[in-house]
C-alpha positions in Angstrom: 111.2 110.4 84.9 115.0 111.2 85.0 116.8 110.6 81.7 120.6 110.6 81.3 123.2 109.7 78.8 125.9 107.0 79.0 129.2 107.5 77.3 131.0 104.3 76.2 134.2 105.1 74.3 134.3 101.9 72.3 136.9 101.4 69.6 136.2 97.9 68.2 139.3 96.4 66.4 141.1 99.7 66.9 139.3 101.0 63.8 140.1 104.6 64.8 142.8 106.4 66.8 141.7 106.4 70.5 141.9 110.1 70.5 139.4 110.4 67.7 136.9 108.2 69.5 137.3 110.4 72.6 137.1 113.6 70.6 133.9 112.6 68.8 132.2 111.5 72.0 133.2 114.7 73.8 131.8 116.9 71.1 128.4 115.3 71.6 128.6 115.3 75.4 129.1 119.1 75.3 125.5 119.4 73.9 123.8 117.1 76.4 122.5 119.9 78.7 121.0 121.9 75.8 119.4 118.7 74.4 117.6 118.1 77.7 119.6 115.2 79.1 119.8 115.3 82.9 122.8 113.2 83.8 126.1 111.9 82.3 127.4 108.4 83.0 130.4 106.3 82.2 131.8 103.0 83.4 135.3 102.0 84.4 137.2 99.6 82.1 140.8 99.0 81.3 143.3 97.6 78.8 141.2 96.7 75.8 139.1 98.4 73.0 135.9 97.4 74.8 135.4 100.7 76.7 138.3 103.1 77.1 137.5 104.9 80.3 139.9 103.9 83.1 138.8 106.6 85.5 135.1 107.7 85.6 135.8 110.1 88.4 138.4 112.0 86.5 136.2 112.1 83.4 133.2 113.4 85.4 135.3 115.9 87.2 136.3 117.4 83.8 132.6 117.6 82.9 131.6 119.1 86.3 133.5 122.1 85.2 132.0 122.2 81.7 128.3 121.9 82.8 126.0 123.7 85.2 123.1 121.4 86.1 123.7 117.9 84.7 124.2 115.1 87.2 127.3 113.0 87.1 127.0 109.2 87.4 129.7 106.6 88.0 128.3 103.6 86.5 130.5 102.0 87.9 133.7 102.4 89.9 135.0 98.8 90.3 136.0 98.7 94.0 138.3 95.6 94.2 140.8 97.3 91.9 141.4 100.3 94.1 142.4 101.5 97.6 139.1 102.4 99.4 140.7 105.4 101.1 141.7 106.9 97.8 138.2 106.2 96.3 136.5 107.9 99.2 138.7 111.0 98.7 138.0 111.1 94.9 134.3 110.8 95.4 134.1 113.5 98.0 136.3 115.9 95.9 134.1 115.5 92.9 130.9 116.0 94.9 132.3 119.1 96.5 133.5 120.5 93.1 130.2 119.9 91.4 127.9 121.2 94.2 126.5 117.8 95.1 125.8 116.5 91.6 127.3 113.1 91.9 125.3 109.8 91.7 127.6 107.1 93.1 127.6 103.8 91.3 129.8 100.9 92.5 130.6 97.4 91.2 133.0 94.5 91.4 133.9 93.7 87.8 134.0 90.4 86.0 136.8 90.5 83.3 139.8 88.3 83.8 142.0 90.6 81.8 141.3 93.5 84.2 141.8 91.5 87.4 145.0 90.1 86.1 146.2 93.5 85.0 145.7 94.9 88.5 147.2 91.7 90.1 144.0 91.0 92.1 142.8 87.5 92.7 139.3 87.2 91.2 138.5 84.5 93.8 138.5 87.3 96.4 136.4 89.8 94.4 133.0 89.4 96.2 134.6 89.6 99.7 136.7 92.6 98.6 133.7 94.4 97.1 131.6 93.9 100.3 134.4 95.0 102.6 135.4 98.0 100.5 131.8 99.1 99.9 131.0 98.9 103.6 134.1 101.0 104.4 133.3 103.7 101.8 129.6 103.9 102.4 130.1 104.2 106.2 133.1 106.5 105.8 131.3 109.0 103.5 128.6 109.4 106.2 130.9 109.9 109.2 133.7 111.8 107.4 136.5 109.4 108.0 137.6 105.8 107.3 138.7 103.4 109.9 138.7 99.6 109.3 140.4 96.4 110.4 139.3 93.7 108.0 140.5 90.8 105.9 141.9 92.9 103.1 142.3 96.4 104.5 143.7 97.6 107.8 143.0 101.3 107.6 144.0 103.6 110.5 141.5 106.3 111.2 142.0 109.1 108.7 139.7 112.0 107.8 138.3 112.5 104.3 139.4 115.9 103.2 137.7 117.9 101.8 135.0 116.7 104.1 131.8 115.2 102.6 129.3 118.1 102.5 126.3 116.0 101.7 125.1 112.5 102.6 125.3 109.8 99.9 122.4 107.8 101.3 119.7 107.5 98.7 122.1 108.3 95.8 124.4 105.3 96.0 123.8 102.4 93.6 125.5 99.2 92.5 125.5 97.0 89.5 124.1 93.5 90.2 123.7 90.8 87.6 124.0 87.5 89.4 121.1 86.4 91.7 123.7 86.0 94.5 124.4 89.8 94.3 120.8 90.8 95.2 120.9 90.1 98.9 124.4 91.7 99.1 123.2 95.0 97.6 120.1 94.9 99.7 122.1 94.5 102.9 124.4 97.3 101.9 121.4 99.6 101.5 122.1 100.7 97.9 119.9 101.0 94.9 120.4 98.9 91.7 121.8 99.8 88.3 120.2 97.6 85.7 121.7 96.9 82.3 119.3 94.7 80.2 121.1 91.4 79.6 118.8 88.6 80.7 115.1 87.9 80.3 112.9 90.4 82.1 110.9 87.7 84.0 114.2 86.5 85.6 115.0 90.2 86.5 111.6 90.4 88.2 112.4 87.4 90.3 115.8 88.9 91.3 114.0 92.2 92.3 111.5 90.3 94.4 114.4 88.9 96.5 116.2 92.2 96.6 113.1 94.2 97.6 112.2 91.8 100.4 115.7 91.7 101.9 116.2 95.5 101.5 113.0 96.2 103.6 114.0 93.6 106.2 117.5 95.0 106.6 116.8 98.7 106.3 113.3 99.2 107.6 112.0 100.9 104.5 111.3 100.2 100.8 114.2 99.9 98.4 114.8 102.9 96.1 113.6 102.4 92.6 116.4 101.4 90.2 118.1 103.1 87.3 118.3 101.4 84.0 120.8 101.6 81.2 121.2 99.8 77.9 121.9 100.5 74.3 119.4 102.7 72.3 118.9 103.5 68.6 116.2 105.7 67.2 115.2 106.1 63.5 112.1 107.3 61.7 112.1 104.0 59.7 111.3 100.9 61.7 113.1 98.7 59.2 116.3 100.8 59.2 116.2 100.9 63.0 116.0 97.2 63.2 118.9 96.7 60.7 121.1 99.2 62.5 120.3 97.8 65.9 121.2 94.2 64.9 124.3 95.4 63.1 125.8 97.6 65.8 124.3 96.2 69.0 125.3 92.8 67.7 128.8 94.1 67.2 128.7 95.5 70.8 127.6 92.1 72.0 130.6 90.6 70.2 132.9 93.0 72.0 131.4 91.9 75.3 132.2 88.3 74.4 135.7 89.2 73.5 136.5 91.4 76.5 135.0 89.0 79.1 136.2 85.9 77.2 132.8 84.3 77.7 133.4 81.9 74.9 136.4 80.4 76.8 134.5 79.9 80.1 136.9 82.0 82.1 134.8 81.9 85.3 134.7 78.2 85.7 136.0 77.3 89.2 136.4 81.0 90.2 134.8 81.7 93.5 131.9 84.2 93.3 131.4 83.9 89.5 129.3 80.7 89.3 126.5 82.5 87.6 128.6 83.7 84.7 129.4 80.1 83.6 125.7 80.1 82.5 126.6 82.7 79.8 129.1 80.3 78.2 126.5 77.5 78.4 123.9 79.8 76.7 126.3 80.6 73.9 127.0 76.9 73.4 123.3 76.2 73.3 122.1 79.0 71.0 125.3 79.8 69.2 127.0 83.3 69.2 124.5 84.7 66.6 121.5 83.5 68.6 122.8 84.8 71.8 123.5 88.2 70.2 119.9 88.3 68.8 118.6 87.6 72.3 120.7 90.5 73.6 119.5 92.9 71.0 115.9 92.1 71.6 116.2 93.4 75.2 117.3 96.9 74.1 115.2 99.9 73.3 115.4 100.6 69.5 113.0 101.4 66.7 111.0 104.4 65.7 110.4 107.1 68.4 107.0 105.5 69.2 108.6 102.0 69.5 111.4 103.2 71.7 108.9 104.9 74.0 106.9 101.7 74.2 110.0 99.7 75.1 111.1 102.2 77.8 107.5 102.1 79.2 107.8 98.3 79.4 111.1 98.5 81.3 109.7 101.2 83.7 106.6 99.1 84.5 108.6 95.9 84.9 111.2 97.1 87.4 109.6 100.4 88.6 112.5 102.4 87.2 113.1 105.9 88.4 115.4 106.8 85.5 117.1 105.8 82.3 120.7 106.4 81.1 120.9 104.8 77.6 124.0 104.7 75.5 124.0 105.6 71.9 127.5 104.9 70.7 128.6 101.3 70.5 129.8 98.6 68.1 131.8 100.9 65.9 128.7 102.9 64.8 129.8 106.0 62.8 129.4 109.1 64.9 127.3 110.7 62.2 124.7 108.0 62.9 125.2 108.3 66.7 124.5 112.0 66.6 121.5 111.5 64.3 120.0 109.0 66.7 120.7 111.1 69.8 119.1 114.2 68.2 116.0 112.3 67.2 115.8 110.8 70.7 116.1 114.3 72.2 113.4 115.7 69.9 110.8 112.9 70.0 111.5 110.5 72.9 113.1 112.5 75.7 110.1 114.9 76.3 107.7 112.0 76.6 109.9 110.1 79.0 110.5 113.2 81.2 106.8 113.8 81.4 106.2 110.4 83.2 105.7 110.3 86.9 108.6 108.7 88.8 110.2 109.1 92.2 112.7 111.9 92.3 116.4 111.1 92.6 117.9 111.9 96.0 120.7 114.1 94.9 121.6 117.3 96.9 122.0 119.4 93.8 118.3 118.7 92.9 117.1 119.5 96.4 119.0 122.8 96.4 117.5 123.7 93.0 114.0 123.0 94.1 
């Protein structure tokens, strides 16, 4: 079983200087390889204290030069905010620099503040994502981009440096709404799963995705990778208290960044599913919705955390995990304590589990 680490760079209510948040996170990241983590991930976000990482590729390129073996995951690059030609170049450059260590994660984004900041109409997000993703996925395989579509008219141009390795089998996408499942299946990409809705609903989504993937691609879908927030403590009671305090605060930051309490997606094309989140909050209250969110995450004693990861693995046939440990304003002393206990008592067990290997060139060359 592959196990990575997700860096969040949260600064709720601007409690710290942004540079201090980054500095503390980077100190911990420098130890990931020696602790046994096998990949490093971050997600693209802009403009708020929610997650302060506007360029995952730049961040991972920095760490490609500071590490030797660890894989580098974009979880995710939000395609509608960027020029596809430029993204293809950045992806190829990082993969060349790192010796084929990149795991490519793509997404379309759902925050109004970010779409407005980039002057992109949210009503076009799904169509833009599909068009850009098709361009990039195809272009990375053939070494050039050429496209005449609704949003992009790209004359043929080579990607330089040329892609050295195929990205087939190591390209994933985030998919939350049921409507996204057929799209990702037809694109031929794997799924990145962040726990945020009941697992029985997730199983139904996967049934649709797996069926369409096989129909469209003539083979079984790749097993997904799963993220989420994690907290480990020797005391079950303390773990529960800390999880509800800081994962609950993380949930509050999600509500603020995405404005779910204000129903920002009502009437926006392609975001019909997300109006259900506002309805759920109205039904259960903010505190009840936060509790439901926290219950989905792996937290507890080492034994409890292993049990929760085992449940996730068995439910979605996961090939790997990339939990995050820093969220909701948790003091970095607590973050480090949790990470080290995870590395000591959880990580070896997870890595001992049988799982399909990731299709990453650096792994194949090391074998």
